[in-house]
C-alpha positions as CSV (number, residue, x, y, z in Angstrom):
1,M,-48.6,162.6,13.1
2,K,-48.1,158.8,12.9
3,T,-44.6,159.3,14.1
4,K,-45.7,161.3,17.1
5,I,-48.3,158.7,18.1
6,V,-45.7,155.9,17.8
7,G,-43.3,157.9,19.9
8,F,-45.9,158.5,22.5
9,L,-46.8,154.8,22.6
10,L,-43.1,153.9,23.0
11,I,-42.8,156.4,26.0
12,V,-45.9,154.8,27.6
13,L,-44.6,151.3,27.1
14,S,-41.3,152.3,28.6
15,L,-43.0,153.8,31.7
16,I,-45.1,150.6,32.1
17,T,-42.0,148.5,31.7
18,L,-40.1,150.6,34.2
19,T,-42.9,150.6,36.7
20,S,-43.2,146.8,36.4
21,Y,-39.5,146.4,36.8
22,Q,-39.5,148.6,39.9
23,G,-42.4,146.6,41.2
24,E,-40.4,143.4,40.7
25,I,-37.4,144.9,42.5
26,N,-39.6,146.0,45.4
27,N,-41.2,142.6,45.6
28,Q,-37.8,140.9,45.5
29,S,-36.6,143.2,48.3
30,R,-39.6,142.5,50.5
31,V,-39.3,138.7,49.8
32,D,-35.6,138.8,50.8
33,F,-36.5,140.7,54.0
34,L,-39.4,138.4,55.0
35,E,-37.3,135.3,54.3
36,G,-34.5,136.7,56.4
37,V,-36.9,137.3,59.3
38,L,-38.2,133.8,59.1
39,E,-34.7,132.4,59.1
40,E,-33.9,134.5,62.2
41,Y,-37.0,133.1,63.9
42,K,-35.9,129.6,62.8
43,V,-39.2,129.0,60.9
44,D,-39.1,126.6,57.9
45,F,-40.6,128.1,54.8
46,S,-39.4,125.6,52.3
47,N,-43.0,124.5,51.7
48,I,-43.6,127.8,49.9
49,E,-42.6,127.0,46.4
50,E,-44.4,129.9,44.7
51,K,-42.2,131.6,42.1
52,D,-44.3,134.7,41.5
53,L,-42.7,137.3,43.7
54,K,-45.9,139.2,44.6
55,V,-47.7,136.0,45.6
56,R,-44.6,134.7,47.4
57,R,-44.4,137.9,49.3
58,E,-48.0,137.6,50.5
59,L,-47.5,134.0,51.6
60,L,-44.3,134.8,53.5
61,N,-46.0,137.7,55.2
62,G,-48.9,135.5,56.2
63,M,-46.5,133.0,57.7
64,I,-44.7,135.6,59.7
65,I,-47.9,137.1,61.1
66,N,-49.1,133.6,62.1
67,E,-45.8,133.0,63.8
68,I,-45.9,136.3,65.7
69,K,-49.4,135.5,66.9
70,H,-48.1,132.4,68.6
71,F,-45.0,133.9,70.1
72,N,-44.7,133.5,73.8
73,M,-41.9,136.0,74.3
74,F,-42.9,136.5,78.0
75,K,-42.6,132.8,78.9
76,S,-39.0,133.2,80.1
77,V,-40.1,135.6,82.9
78,E,-43.4,134.0,83.8
79,K,-41.7,131.5,86.2
80,Y,-40.3,134.3,88.3
81,K,-42.0,136.3,91.1
82,L,-41.8,139.8,89.8
83,N,-41.7,142.9,92.0
84,K,-44.3,145.7,91.4
85,V,-42.1,147.7,89.0
86,E,-41.0,144.6,87.0
87,Q,-44.7,143.6,86.7
88,E,-45.7,147.0,85.5
89,D,-42.9,146.9,82.9
90,I,-44.0,143.5,81.6
91,D,-47.6,144.6,81.5
92,A,-46.5,147.6,79.4
93,L,-44.5,145.4,77.0
94,K,-47.5,143.1,76.6
95,S,-49.6,146.1,75.7
96,Q,-47.1,147.0,73.0
97,Y,-47.0,143.5,71.7
98,N,-50.8,143.4,71.5
99,A,-50.8,146.7,69.7
100,I,-48.4,145.2,67.1
101,L,-50.8,142.3,66.6
102,K,-53.6,144.8,66.0
103,V,-51.5,146.7,63.4
104,L,-50.7,143.5,61.6
105,E,-54.4,143.0,60.9
106,T,-54.2,145.7,58.2
107,R,-50.5,146.2,57.5
108,E,-47.7,144.2,56.0
109,F,-44.9,143.1,58.3
110,D,-42.0,145.6,57.8
111,E,-38.7,146.8,59.3
112,I,-40.5,149.2,61.8
113,I,-42.6,146.4,63.2
114,F,-39.6,144.0,63.3
115,G,-37.6,146.7,65.2
116,S,-40.4,147.1,67.7
117,L,-40.6,143.4,68.3
118,K,-36.8,143.3,68.8
119,E,-37.1,146.1,71.4
120,I,-39.7,144.2,73.3
121,E,-37.5,141.0,73.2
122,V,-34.5,143.0,74.5
123,S,-36.5,144.5,77.3
124,V,-37.9,141.1,78.4
125,K,-34.4,139.7,78.2
126,K,-33.1,142.4,80.6
127,I,-35.8,141.6,83.2
128,E,-35.0,137.9,82.8
129,E,-31.3,138.5,83.3
130,V,-32.1,140.4,86.6
131,K,-34.2,137.6,87.8
132,V,-31.6,134.9,86.9
133,E,-29.0,136.8,88.8
134,E,-31.4,137.2,91.8
135,E,-32.0,133.4,91.7
136,R,-28.2,132.7,91.5
137,I,-27.6,134.9,94.6
138,K,-30.5,133.2,96.4
139,D,-29.2,129.7,95.5
140,E,-25.7,130.7,96.6
141,K,-27.0,132.0,100.0
142,R,-29.1,128.9,100.5
143,A,-26.1,126.6,99.7
144,K,-23.9,128.5,102.1
145,E,-26.6,128.3,104.8
146,L,-27.1,124.6,104.2
147,E,-23.3,124.0,104.3
148,R,-23.1,126.0,107.6
149,I,-25.9,123.9,109.1
150,L,-24.4,120.6,108.0
151,K,-21.0,121.5,109.3
152,N,-22.4,122.1,112.8
153,K,-21.9,118.5,114.0
154,S,-22.7,119.4,117.5
155,S,-26.3,120.4,116.8
156,E,-29.2,118.0,116.8
157,L,-31.3,117.2,113.8
158,K,-34.2,119.2,115.2
159,E,-32.0,122.3,115.6
160,Q,-30.6,121.9,112.1
161,L,-34.0,121.6,110.5
162,N,-35.5,124.4,112.5
163,A,-32.6,126.7,111.6
164,Y,-33.0,125.9,108.0
165,I,-36.8,126.2,107.8
166,N,-36.7,129.5,109.8
167,S,-34.4,131.0,107.2
168,L,-37.1,130.5,104.5
169,S,-39.9,132.8,103.4
170,E,-42.0,129.8,102.3
171,R,-44.5,128.0,104.5
172,V,-43.1,124.5,105.2
173,S,-44.4,121.5,107.1
174,I,-42.5,118.3,108.0
175,S,-43.5,115.0,109.6
176,L,-40.6,112.6,110.1
177,D,-40.5,109.1,111.7
178,F,-37.1,107.3,112.0
179,S,-35.7,104.7,114.3
180,G,-38.5,105.0,116.8
181,K,-38.1,108.7,116.9
182,H,-40.3,111.5,115.6
183,Y,-39.8,115.1,114.4
184,G,-42.5,117.5,113.4
185,Y,-42.5,121.0,112.2
186,R,-45.9,122.6,111.8
187,E,-46.9,119.1,111.0
188,D,-50.6,119.7,111.8
189,D,-50.9,122.6,109.4
190,L,-53.4,121.9,106.7
191,F,-52.2,122.3,103.1
192,I,-54.0,121.8,99.8
193,A,-53.1,118.1,99.3
194,A,-52.8,118.1,95.5
195,S,-51.9,114.7,94.2
196,T,-50.7,113.4,97.6
197,V,-54.3,112.6,98.3
198,K,-54.1,109.8,95.7
199,V,-52.3,107.5,98.2
200,L,-55.1,107.9,100.6
201,M,-57.6,107.1,97.8
202,A,-55.6,104.0,96.8
203,L,-55.7,102.7,100.3
204,A,-59.4,103.5,100.6
205,V,-60.0,101.3,97.5
206,I,-58.2,98.4,99.2
207,D,-60.2,98.8,102.3
208,N,-63.4,98.6,100.2
209,I,-62.2,95.6,98.3
210,N,-61.4,93.9,101.6
211,N,-64.9,94.6,103.0
212,G,-66.6,93.5,99.7
213,N,-67.8,96.8,98.4
214,L,-65.5,96.7,95.4
215,S,-63.7,94.2,93.2
216,K,-60.2,94.9,91.9
217,N,-61.2,93.4,88.5
218,Q,-64.5,95.2,88.0
219,F,-64.6,97.4,84.9
220,I,-65.1,101.1,85.5
221,V,-66.8,102.9,82.6
222,Y,-65.3,106.2,81.6
223,D,-67.8,109.1,81.6
224,K,-66.1,112.2,80.1
225,E,-68.5,114.6,81.7
226,K,-67.8,113.2,85.2
227,H,-64.2,112.1,84.8
228,Y,-62.2,114.2,82.3
229,Q,-59.5,116.4,83.8
230,R,-56.4,117.8,82.1
231,G,-53.0,117.7,83.7
232,A,-51.1,114.6,84.7
233,G,-51.9,111.2,83.3
234,I,-52.2,108.9,80.3
235,Y,-55.9,108.3,79.9
236,Q,-56.5,111.7,78.4
237,F,-54.4,110.8,75.4
238,E,-56.3,107.5,74.6
239,K,-58.6,108.5,71.7
240,N,-61.2,105.8,72.2
241,F,-60.9,105.3,76.0
242,K,-63.9,103.5,77.3
243,G,-62.8,102.6,80.8
244,D,-60.5,100.1,82.6
245,T,-60.4,97.7,85.5
246,L,-60.4,99.2,88.9
247,W,-57.0,98.0,89.8
248,N,-55.4,99.3,86.5
249,I,-57.1,102.6,87.2
250,V,-55.5,102.7,90.7
251,K,-52.1,101.8,89.2
252,N,-52.3,104.7,86.7
253,M,-53.4,107.1,89.5
254,I,-50.2,106.3,91.4
255,V,-47.6,105.6,88.7
256,H,-48.7,108.4,86.3
257,S,-50.6,110.5,88.8
258,D,-53.5,110.3,86.4
259,N,-56.2,112.9,87.2
260,I,-58.9,111.0,85.1
261,A,-58.0,107.8,87.1
262,K,-58.3,109.8,90.3
263,N,-61.8,111.0,89.3
264,M,-62.8,107.4,88.3
265,V,-61.7,106.1,91.6
266,Q,-63.5,108.8,93.5
267,T,-66.9,108.0,91.7
268,S,-66.3,104.3,92.2
269,L,-65.9,104.4,95.9
270,P,-69.1,104.3,98.1
271,S,-70.4,107.7,99.1
272,G,-68.1,109.2,101.7
273,G,-65.7,106.3,101.2
274,I,-62.5,108.5,101.3
275,S,-63.7,110.5,104.3
276,K,-64.6,107.4,106.3
277,F,-61.3,105.8,105.6
278,Y,-59.4,109.0,106.5
279,K,-61.3,109.1,109.8
280,K,-60.5,105.5,110.4
281,L,-56.7,106.3,110.1
282,T,-56.6,109.7,111.8
283,G,-59.7,110.0,113.9
284,K,-60.4,113.3,112.1
285,T,-62.9,114.6,109.5
286,L,-61.4,115.1,106.1
287,Y,-61.4,118.9,105.3
288,V,-62.7,119.5,101.8
289,T,-63.8,122.6,100.0
290,D,-63.3,122.6,96.2
291,T,-60.2,120.6,96.9
292,S,-58.9,118.3,99.7
293,Y,-56.7,119.4,102.5
294,L,-54.2,117.2,104.4
295,S,-51.4,117.8,106.8
296,A,-47.8,116.4,106.7
297,K,-48.7,114.4,109.8
298,D,-51.8,112.9,108.0
299,N,-49.6,111.8,105.1
300,N,-47.1,110.2,107.4
301,I,-49.9,108.3,109.2
302,I,-51.1,107.1,105.7
303,L,-47.6,106.0,104.7
304,N,-47.0,104.2,108.0
305,Y,-50.3,102.4,107.6
306,L,-49.1,101.2,104.2
307,D,-45.7,100.3,105.4
308,K,-47.1,97.9,108.1
309,R,-49.1,96.1,105.4
310,R,-46.7,96.3,102.4
311,N,-46.0,92.5,102.4
312,K,-49.7,91.8,101.7
313,N,-50.8,91.4,98.1
314,L,-52.7,94.6,97.2
315,Y,-50.7,96.8,99.6
316,N,-47.5,95.5,98.0
317,D,-48.7,96.7,94.6
318,I,-49.2,100.2,95.9
319,Y,-45.7,100.1,97.6
320,I,-44.1,99.0,94.3
321,W,-45.9,101.5,92.3
322,L,-44.8,104.3,94.6
323,G,-41.2,103.2,93.8
324,N,-41.9,103.4,90.0
325,T,-43.7,106.7,89.8
326,E,-42.9,108.8,86.7
327,N,-41.7,111.7,88.8
328,K,-38.2,111.2,90.1
329,T,-37.6,114.6,91.7
330,R,-37.5,116.0,95.2
331,I,-37.1,113.2,97.8
332,M,-36.2,110.6,95.2
333,S,-33.5,112.8,93.5
334,A,-32.0,113.9,96.9
335,S,-31.9,110.7,98.8
336,K,-29.1,108.2,98.8
337,Y,-31.5,105.3,99.4
338,N,-34.5,103.6,97.8
339,V,-37.5,105.9,97.7
340,Y,-41.2,105.0,97.4
341,H,-43.0,108.3,97.1
342,K,-45.9,110.4,95.8
343,I,-45.5,114.0,94.8
344,G,-48.2,116.7,94.6
345,D,-48.2,120.0,92.7
346,L,-50.8,122.7,92.4
347,V,-51.0,126.5,91.7
348,Y,-53.9,127.9,93.7
349,G,-54.9,131.2,95.2
350,G,-51.6,132.9,94.2
351,Y,-49.4,130.2,95.8
352,V,-47.5,127.3,94.4
353,Y,-47.9,124.1,96.4
354,S,-45.2,121.4,96.1
355,H,-45.3,118.3,98.3
356,D,-43.6,114.9,98.6
357,M,-44.4,112.0,100.9
358,A,-42.1,108.9,101.0
359,L,-41.1,105.6,102.5
360,V,-37.3,105.6,102.3
361,K,-35.6,102.2,102.6
362,G,-31.9,101.3,102.7
363,K,-29.1,101.7,105.2
364,K,-31.4,104.1,106.9
365,N,-35.2,103.7,106.9
366,Y,-37.6,106.5,107.5
367,T,-41.0,107.9,106.7
368,I,-41.3,111.5,105.7
369,S,-43.9,114.0,104.4
370,I,-42.9,117.5,103.4
371,M,-45.4,120.1,102.2
372,V,-44.4,123.5,100.9
373,E,-46.5,126.6,100.1
374,G,-44.4,129.1,98.1
375,Y,-44.1,131.2,95.0
376,D,-42.0,129.1,92.6
377,A,-42.0,125.4,92.0
378,N,-38.3,125.0,91.5
379,E,-37.6,126.9,94.7
380,N,-40.0,124.6,96.5
381,Y,-38.3,121.5,95.1
382,K,-34.9,122.8,96.3
383,I,-36.3,123.2,99.8
384,I,-37.5,119.6,99.8
385,E,-34.2,118.3,98.5
386,D,-32.2,120.4,101.1
387,I,-34.4,119.0,103.9
388,I,-33.6,115.4,102.8
389,R,-29.9,116.1,102.7
390,I,-30.0,117.5,106.2
391,I,-31.9,114.5,107.5
392,E,-29.7,111.9,105.8
393,K,-26.6,113.7,107.2
394,K,-27.8,113.3,110.7
395,I,-29.8,110.1,111.0
């Protein structure tokens, strides 16, 4: 009897040992798989030092799920304008992705889920490849059209610019002053001004300093409720920002296109101060809804006003700051000369607004404002650069 009991116990112990061994093998297999996935996703898991395979498996699984939750696998196609079918495909893929996140709330990451994620990545990549090729063809066509226009030596600047702009689907406005001559294309059209309005605001500050309403050294107290705004600028990153002198605020509004600085300037000016100064320059009423609207012609008037006074102390500061702005794209990147400019960018109402206004100095001096309403920021920038190349080829 004792022999039978001992034998039975040995069998039970063997089964327990076998089960435990198989569990260890399974845990090791899952750990190897999860580590391989993290390596493929280029995620560092060296901080997980746990030796117990079961616990290590749980920690690695949690790390992968956290990583997947923060994936932005659709970022590569978000910058493109998708057609209806492409948008429907992306929406369907996003639904699949969200379904995977839901499943991972109650299920361990495994090969099936990994395979599904890979399929989504591949599908997104295919759409991206199509859009990249479309962009390449579009760029090639634009380059050929620009080359054709520039080679036409007999045509006047106006004809070249008109031909180029008429070939575009974007809404474009230009105001150009050079050598006592003027060119305008839809220059009275109003556009959302975006950050180009900051030049008008800076000049309005000088006007109010000159008439005694403001002092350049007065300290402006920062009120987060009134002034905070994300986006461009440096003040948002200062942990204990309490405020600054008015003239430093104006400088940061121009050099860094600081949105908090812009709001501080706006609340520091007398009521209606910007609108009054705008009317003084243009004879018109500033059009404002939830944002300000300006035309390319307005911006050129503003620049020419500055240019006539740029040898005076405060105006010279603005002029110098325009030449040292953080953003070196568009007119500054395309011109052969010295550029003193202010850009503006905004996505609003389904459109992408990209502007630039500049005093260009060198062998050729000119004042120019270009405003573009389109669908893609990079395309808008290329349009502005192409226009500058056409202009500097002819004037």
